[in-house]
C-alpha positions as MATLAB code, in Angstrom:
seq = 'MQEIAGTQYLSKRVAGLKPSGIRKFFDIAATMKDVISLGIGEPDFTTPKPILEAGIQSLQRGETHYTSNSGKMELRQGIAQNIEKLYSVKYDPVNEIIATVGVSEALYLTFTA';
ca = [
       1.796  -38.129   -9.381;
      -0.048  -37.711  -13.014;
       0.959  -39.568  -16.102;
       0.251  -38.803  -19.709;
       0.762  -41.167  -22.210;
       3.507  -42.841  -19.914;
       5.578  -39.668  -19.606;
       6.132  -38.857  -15.933;
       6.336  -35.030  -15.043;
       6.814  -34.664  -11.684;
       9.279  -36.053   -9.452;
       8.082  -38.194   -6.660;
      10.258  -35.620   -4.230;
       8.389  -32.853   -6.015;
       4.782  -34.361   -5.792;
       5.516  -35.607   -2.190;
       6.131  -31.925   -1.043;
       3.889  -30.917    1.805;
       2.170  -27.425    1.444;
       3.895  -24.185    3.434;
       2.591  -23.016    6.478;
       0.977  -19.399    4.496;
      -0.212  -21.970    2.203;
      -2.570  -23.979    4.610;
      -3.491  -21.124    6.448;
      -4.661  -19.181    3.317;
      -6.698  -22.575    2.716;
      -8.188  -21.789    5.749;
      -8.877  -18.269    5.926;
     -10.502  -18.973    2.658;
     -13.238  -21.277    4.068;
     -13.817  -18.414    6.466;
     -16.705  -15.583    5.849;
     -15.721  -11.773    5.585;
     -11.721  -12.662    6.918;
      -9.039  -10.556    5.050;
      -6.207  -13.067    5.077;
      -3.119  -11.625    4.498;
      -1.214  -15.218    4.168;
       0.350  -15.153    0.644;
      -0.063  -11.769   -0.277;
      -2.971  -11.754   -3.156;
      -4.970   -8.936   -3.998;
      -9.083  -10.016   -3.689;
     -10.030   -7.688   -6.029;
      -9.698   -7.739   -9.892;
      -6.539   -6.021  -11.432;
      -8.416   -2.192  -12.438;
      -8.305   -2.200  -16.311;
      -5.720    1.078  -16.490;
      -3.246   -1.497  -14.671;
      -4.374   -4.110  -16.967;
      -4.027   -1.504  -20.202;
      -0.228   -0.646  -19.019;
       0.551   -3.885  -18.988;
      -0.554   -4.688  -22.076;
       1.167   -1.803  -24.000;
       4.301   -2.807  -21.550;
       4.076   -6.185  -23.727;
       3.165   -4.587  -26.809;
       6.405   -2.723  -26.674;
       8.595   -6.095  -25.870;
       9.362   -4.827  -22.278;
       9.500   -8.779  -21.355;
      12.860   -9.019  -20.057;
      13.917   -8.996  -16.358;
      15.009   -6.049  -14.801;
      17.914   -4.939  -12.334;
      17.919   -6.587   -9.464;
      17.095   -3.351   -7.720;
      13.749   -3.227   -9.984;
      13.391   -0.888  -12.800;
      14.773    2.751  -12.862;
      11.684    4.692  -13.843;
       9.765    2.654  -10.823;
      12.296    3.950   -8.222;
      12.418    7.330   -9.718;
       8.675    7.467   -9.403;
       8.929    6.001   -5.594;
      11.126    8.412   -4.748;
       9.273   11.270   -6.217;
       5.957    9.632   -4.389;
       7.946    9.446   -1.195;
       9.212   13.181   -1.721;
       5.579   14.880   -2.568;
       3.545   12.579    0.415;
       6.209   12.988    3.294;
       8.745   15.852    2.116;
      11.517   13.588    2.444;
      13.928   13.163   -0.613;
      15.667    9.667   -1.459;
      18.444    8.800   -3.930;
      16.324    6.276   -6.568;
      20.144    4.590   -7.586;
      21.528    4.246   -4.243;
      18.692    4.397   -1.499;
      15.398    2.833   -3.150;
      14.883   -0.909   -4.175;
      12.000   -3.088   -5.527;
      11.514   -6.324   -4.677;
       9.283   -9.174   -6.020;
       7.684   -9.286   -2.682;
       7.406   -8.621    0.888;
       9.557  -11.978    1.970;
      12.518  -10.718   -0.656;
      12.525   -7.255    1.392;
      12.618   -9.038    4.317;
      15.124  -10.952    4.116;
      17.208   -8.275    2.546;
      15.919   -6.065    5.326;
      17.558   -8.666    8.375;
      20.622   -9.248    6.334;
      21.779   -6.233    5.255;
];
């Protein structure tokens, strides 16, 4: 636990939390050569410049607020269009597509549907 100028920032309970199994797996994989880690879903490459620029532009436009629980409609519409283009299958972005924050949320929603 760290103290700065007499101020304690983490409770003993939080400071004593053990790393998750996924984190342990990630740490082990990081010590190995030529291993593709599927541990925590972090990319092993630098974010491409067009994505960085799009993110900066989005911030400059003030797009800094939470979206709906289903994800941004523009993204869901793009996903529907891409699926139709690639697989000739139509999905309704309003009722049949959601964008989750990660695979854990997606799996949870799938298994509890």
